N, C-alpha and C positions, 0 to 999 in steps of 0.2 A: 813229340807224338808222331814222329816220322814213321810212315808205314801203316799206322792204324787207321782203319776206316770205321766210322761209327754209325749206329742205327739212328734213324730219325727219332728224336725224343718224343714225338707225338704218339708213336706206336707204343713205346714203353709206358707213357703216361696213360694212354687208353687202357692198357692192361692193368696198371696199378689201380685205376679208378674202379675196376670191377671187383677189387678186393675190399673196397670200403664196406664196413659193416661186419666183416669176418671177425668173430670173437678172438680175443687174445688168448693164446694157449702157448705156454713156454715150450719151446722146441717143435711146435706145430708148423706145418707148411702146406695146409690144405684150404683152398678157398672155400668160404662158407662154413667151414667146420672149425678151424682155429689155426692161428699162426702167431709167432712173435716177429720181431723186426727182421731177424735173419731169415725166418721162414717166408716172410713176405717177398724178400729179394729172391730167395730160392724158387718160390712159386712163379714169379714173373720170369725168371731165367728159364724154367722148364717150359713155360708157355711160348717163349721166343725160340729157344734152341732145341726143345724136345727131350732134354735129359737134365738131371742134376749136374751142377758144375763139378762137384767132387763130394766124396763122403764127408758128412759132418759128424764128428764124434759127439757123444752126449756131453752136455755142458750144464753146469749149475747156474742159477740166476746171478751169482756173484763171480762168474768165471773171470771177468776182466780184472777185478780187484785182487783175486787170489793168485792168478797166474802172473800178472805184471808184464805180460808179453803183448805185443801189438798183433794179436792173431787175426782180428777182423781187418785191420789195415793191410796186413801182409796178404791175406786172402784176396782182398779187393785188388791189390796190385798184381797178383798172379793172374786173376781172372779178367780184369778190365784194363790192365796196363797202368802206367804211371798216373798219379793224380793230376787233375787240371787246376788251373788257377781259379780262385774263388770268383774273380771277376768274369770268368768265362762260363760260369754255370748257367744251364738252361733247362727248361722243362724236360723231364724224363731222365735227368741225371741222378745218379746214386749219391746221396749225402751220408757221410759217416760223422758221428758226433762223439765227443768225449765230455764227460761231466765236469772234470777238472783237468787243468793243464798237466798235472803229474800222474794222471791215470790213462790207461789204454782206451782207445776208441771202443765204444760198447753199444752204440745204437745206430740204426740205419733207417733211411727213408728215401723217398723219391720226390724230387723237386717237381711241384705241379705248376708253379708260377713264380715270378720273382719274389713273391711274398707269402708263399704257402708250400707245404709239402705233405705227402701221404706217408703214414707210418703206423705200425702196430703199437697202440698205446696200452701200456701195461695195465692190467685189471679192467680193461674196457674192450676196445676193438680197433680195427683198422679205421683210421679217421684222417681227415684233412685238417691240419693245424696251421695257424698263422706262423710264419717264420719271423717271429718277433726278435728283438735284439738278444733276449736271453737264450734263444735257440741259435741264432745266427753266430754268436760269439763262440759257441761250442762246436761249430763245424770243424772237423779234423781233416777231412779230405772230400774232394768231389771227383767222381768217376763217371764216365760215359759208357753205355753198353756198346761193345764192339759189334760189327756186322756178323761176326762168327766168333765162337768161343776161342780164347787164346790157348786153351789147354785141350 
């Protein structure tokens, strides 16, 4: 992680908490109106840096299964830098999840404590969930918000 400087996780977490209750909307990215997990991260990014990180093309709900590419993980590495060790994760970090070991990472959330995270829960809203073992074992990568966009 040489050369990268990171934001205080408390700032990221404080912003993520303001999204709680936002309805789930596939491809949405507007606080209070609707977002999916990618939209949640995009919205927090906009609040911190003032602009979208990059254009996000339209995507189907099953994009990860159909494409078979690590598009989410690759985007996170471009925008946040290399992943951190799981043991190093702290509040405010971006968590990426994969449903199965042979599938691409497809879900994202923000760690809120060692045992919980904030994410857009499909068919519901942005919520805080317990980071129970079934979620924890699906973590594909941990990233920290840089002090300035890498792109």
